[in-house]
Every structure is written in structure tokens, then in C-alpha cells.
ZAMINU-445382 format. One record per residue: residue in one letter; x, y, z of N, C-alpha, C in turn. Coordinates in steps of 0.05 Angstrom, whole numbers. Example, Ala and Ser with C-alpha at 12.3 -4.5 7.8 and 13.67 -1.06 7.14 Angstrom:
# ZAMINU-445382
aa, n.x, n.y, n.z, ca.x, ca.y, ca.z, c.x, c.y, c.z
A, 264, -114, 156, 246, -90, 156, 264, -66, 156
S, 257, -45, 142, 273, -21, 143, 258, 1, 157
This chain:
# ZAMINU-445382
aa, n.x, n.y, n.z, ca.x, ca.y, ca.z, c.x, c.y, c.z
M, 2276, 2302, 2944, 2301, 2310, 2950, 2297, 2334, 2977
T, 2295, 2336, 3001, 2304, 2345, 3023, 2324, 2350, 3032
T, 2330, 2364, 3058, 2359, 2369, 3064, 2336, 2378, 3092
Q, 2355, 2372, 3118, 2349, 2380, 3144, 2343, 2407, 3133
N, 2356, 2430, 3121, 2356, 2450, 3127, 2336, 2473, 3111
A, 2326, 2445, 3092, 2304, 2461, 3079, 2283, 2482, 3092
Q, 2269, 2496, 3086, 2248, 2512, 3098, 2228, 2525, 3087
T, 2201, 2517, 3095, 2181, 2521, 3072, 2179, 2554, 3072
P, 2184, 2561, 3049, 2169, 2591, 3043, 2167, 2621, 3057
A, 2146, 2614, 3084, 2137, 2620, 3107, 2158, 2630, 3123
A, 2173, 2600, 3135, 2203, 2599, 3150, 2214, 2611, 3143
A, 2219, 2601, 3112, 2251, 2627, 3104, 2238, 2661, 3114
S, 2217, 2673, 3106, 2209, 2692, 3108, 2203, 2698, 3137
T, 2190, 2691, 3160, 2198, 2693, 3187, 2226, 2705, 3200
S, 2243, 2679, 3190, 2279, 2683, 3203, 2291, 2711, 3178
Q, 2271, 2730, 3161, 2287, 2747, 3152, 2276, 2772, 3161
G, 2285, 2806, 3158, 2270, 2811, 3156, 2238, 2832, 3149
S, 2242, 2854, 3147, 2201, 2857, 3140, 2201, 2865, 3114
H, 2237, 2878, 3117, 2249, 2895, 3096, 2270, 2880, 3079
H, 2270, 2888, 3044, 2296, 2882, 3033, 2296, 2898, 3029
W, 2332, 2918, 3030, 2345, 2950, 3020, 2368, 2936, 3008
V, 2376, 2967, 2997, 2383, 2958, 2967, 2409, 3001, 2979
L, 2431, 3000, 2978, 2441, 3017, 2986, 2460, 3018, 2960
T, 2469, 3033, 2944, 2494, 3035, 2936, 2508, 3064, 2936
L, 2533, 3061, 2946, 2540, 3093, 2965, 2575, 3090, 2932
E, 2581, 3111, 2924, 2614, 3115, 2922, 2615, 3153, 2929
L, 2656, 3151, 2926, 2670, 3171, 2934, 2667, 3186, 2912
P, 2662, 3187, 2887, 2672, 3194, 2863, 2708, 3196, 2859
G, 2711, 3177, 2845, 2737, 3179, 2828, 2762, 3158, 2851
R, 2745, 3151, 2867, 2760, 3130, 2882, 2750, 3102, 2895
A, 2724, 3108, 2901, 2706, 3076, 2904, 2677, 3077, 2894
A, 2677, 3051, 2906, 2642, 3056, 2898, 2641, 3028, 2920
M, 2613, 3025, 2920, 2595, 2997, 2948, 2572, 2997, 2945
T, 2555, 2976, 2928, 2530, 2974, 2944, 2530, 2944, 2965
Q, 2511, 2953, 2978, 2505, 2931, 2996, 2475, 2929, 3001
S, 2471, 2905, 3011, 2438, 2895, 3018, 2430, 2887, 3038
G, 2403, 2870, 3033, 2400, 2864, 3070, 2361, 2862, 3072
T, 2361, 2853, 3092, 2326, 2856, 3099, 2335, 2862, 3120
Y, 2316, 2883, 3133, 2315, 2897, 3161, 2280, 2906, 3168
T, 2279, 2898, 3204, 2250, 2898, 3205, 2253, 2928, 3217
P, 2243, 2947, 3222, 2242, 2978, 3233, 2227, 2978, 3251
P, 2235, 2986, 3276, 2218, 2992, 3295, 2181, 3011, 3282
A, 2166, 2995, 3297, 2151, 3011, 3302, 2144, 3052, 3293
G, 2128, 3056, 3274, 2136, 3086, 3277, 2155, 3099, 3251
T, 2172, 3083, 3251, 2201, 3092, 3237, 2184, 3099, 3204
T, 2196, 3116, 3196, 2187, 3134, 3177, 2208, 3126, 3164
R, 2209, 3125, 3122, 2215, 3115, 3112, 2250, 3137, 3102
Y, 2250, 3162, 3123, 2271, 3170, 3123, 2286, 3151, 3147
D, 2281, 3155, 3169, 2286, 3142, 3186, 2299, 3116, 3181
A, 2287, 3094, 3170, 2301, 3073, 3155, 2334, 3076, 3148
Y, 2329, 3102, 3124, 2352, 3109, 3116, 2367, 3119, 3129
Q, 2362, 3128, 3147, 2381, 3141, 3165, 2400, 3124, 3191
A, 2383, 3094, 3190, 2397, 3079, 3209, 2415, 3062, 3190
L, 2404, 3051, 3160, 2428, 3036, 3150, 2448, 3051, 3141
R, 2433, 3074, 3137, 2463, 3090, 3120, 2497, 3081, 3150
R, 2471, 3098, 3183, 2496, 3087, 3202, 2503, 3062, 3198
Y, 2484, 3033, 3185, 2498, 3015, 3190, 2521, 3004, 3166
V, 2525, 3013, 3151, 2533, 3012, 3127, 2566, 3019, 3128
A, 2567, 3044, 3141, 2580, 3068, 3149, 2604, 3057, 3181
A, 2580, 3034, 3192, 2587, 3027, 3217, 2625, 3002, 3212
D, 2602, 2990, 3188, 2633, 2967, 3180, 2658, 2982, 3147
H, 2640, 3010, 3146, 2675, 3016, 3125, 2658, 3050, 3132
P, 2674, 3063, 3152, 2677, 3084, 3151, 2689, 3098, 3135
E, 2703, 3098, 3120, 2714, 3104, 3090, 2684, 3124, 3065
M, 2665, 3096, 3076, 2632, 3103, 3058, 2624, 3133, 3075
S, 2623, 3129, 3109, 2605, 3147, 3116, 2596, 3178, 3114
R, 2620, 3182, 3091, 2614, 3208, 3067, 2606, 3205, 3055
A, 2601, 3183, 3027, 2601, 3178, 3003, 2565, 3191, 2995
N, 2571, 3193, 2970, 2556, 3206, 2957, 2530, 3178, 2964
V, 2511, 3178, 2957, 2489, 3161, 2953, 2475, 3155, 2922
M, 2489, 3124, 2908, 2485, 3126, 2880, 2460, 3112, 2884
F, 2441, 3106, 2909, 2421, 3094, 2899, 2406, 3086, 2929
F, 2384, 3079, 2928, 2379, 3079, 2960, 2344, 3066, 2957
T, 2332, 3030, 2952, 2307, 3024, 2951, 2301, 3000, 2990
L, 2279, 3022, 2980, 2268, 3003, 3013, 2242, 2982, 3019
E, 2242, 2957, 3001, 2208, 2953, 2998, 2196, 2933, 3015
P, 2187, 2923, 3019, 2172, 2898, 3027, 2176, 2871, 3026
N, 2187, 2866, 3033, 2206, 2831, 3030, 2179, 2815, 3021
Q, 2163, 2824, 3003, 2145, 2802, 3008, 2153, 2795, 2975
L, 2132, 2772, 2954, 2121, 2773, 2943, 2098, 2775, 2927
């Protein structure tokens, strides 16, 4: 059975970013959160640049987490 919204794996991957990321932040004794998503870094971006951009992205939606400790961060190519 197919649906109107069905996508082939190739079509689905092109609509996502080139990398998948996961970031877990913690305010000790107060709060913790994990966010994830896909991201296509500009040419020449380092892993550190991507990390900083993603922290800013998360903090923009959750300002209380802007000074949180990073408990986990991963950035991997979005392919299997």
C-alpha cells in the first residue's frame, strides 16, 4: 500500500540535513534536556563551529539552558 506522502529513501534523505545531531544539556539539580535534529553545515565548517551553532540554536528556544553543562553531543553523517 502506498500513500500520497510516501517518499523513497533517497527523496527522504535529500529533504533532511546532511548530518544528524543530538545534544543533551543539564542544569545540575534543576533541569536536563535532550534535543536532536538534522543540520547541513556551510562549506568549511569545523565540528567546533557546528557545535557552537547548535548550542546557540537550542539556547534560542530555551534561554534558561544557555549556560547549562553539556552532557552529550554527537554530530554524524545522516546516512546509513
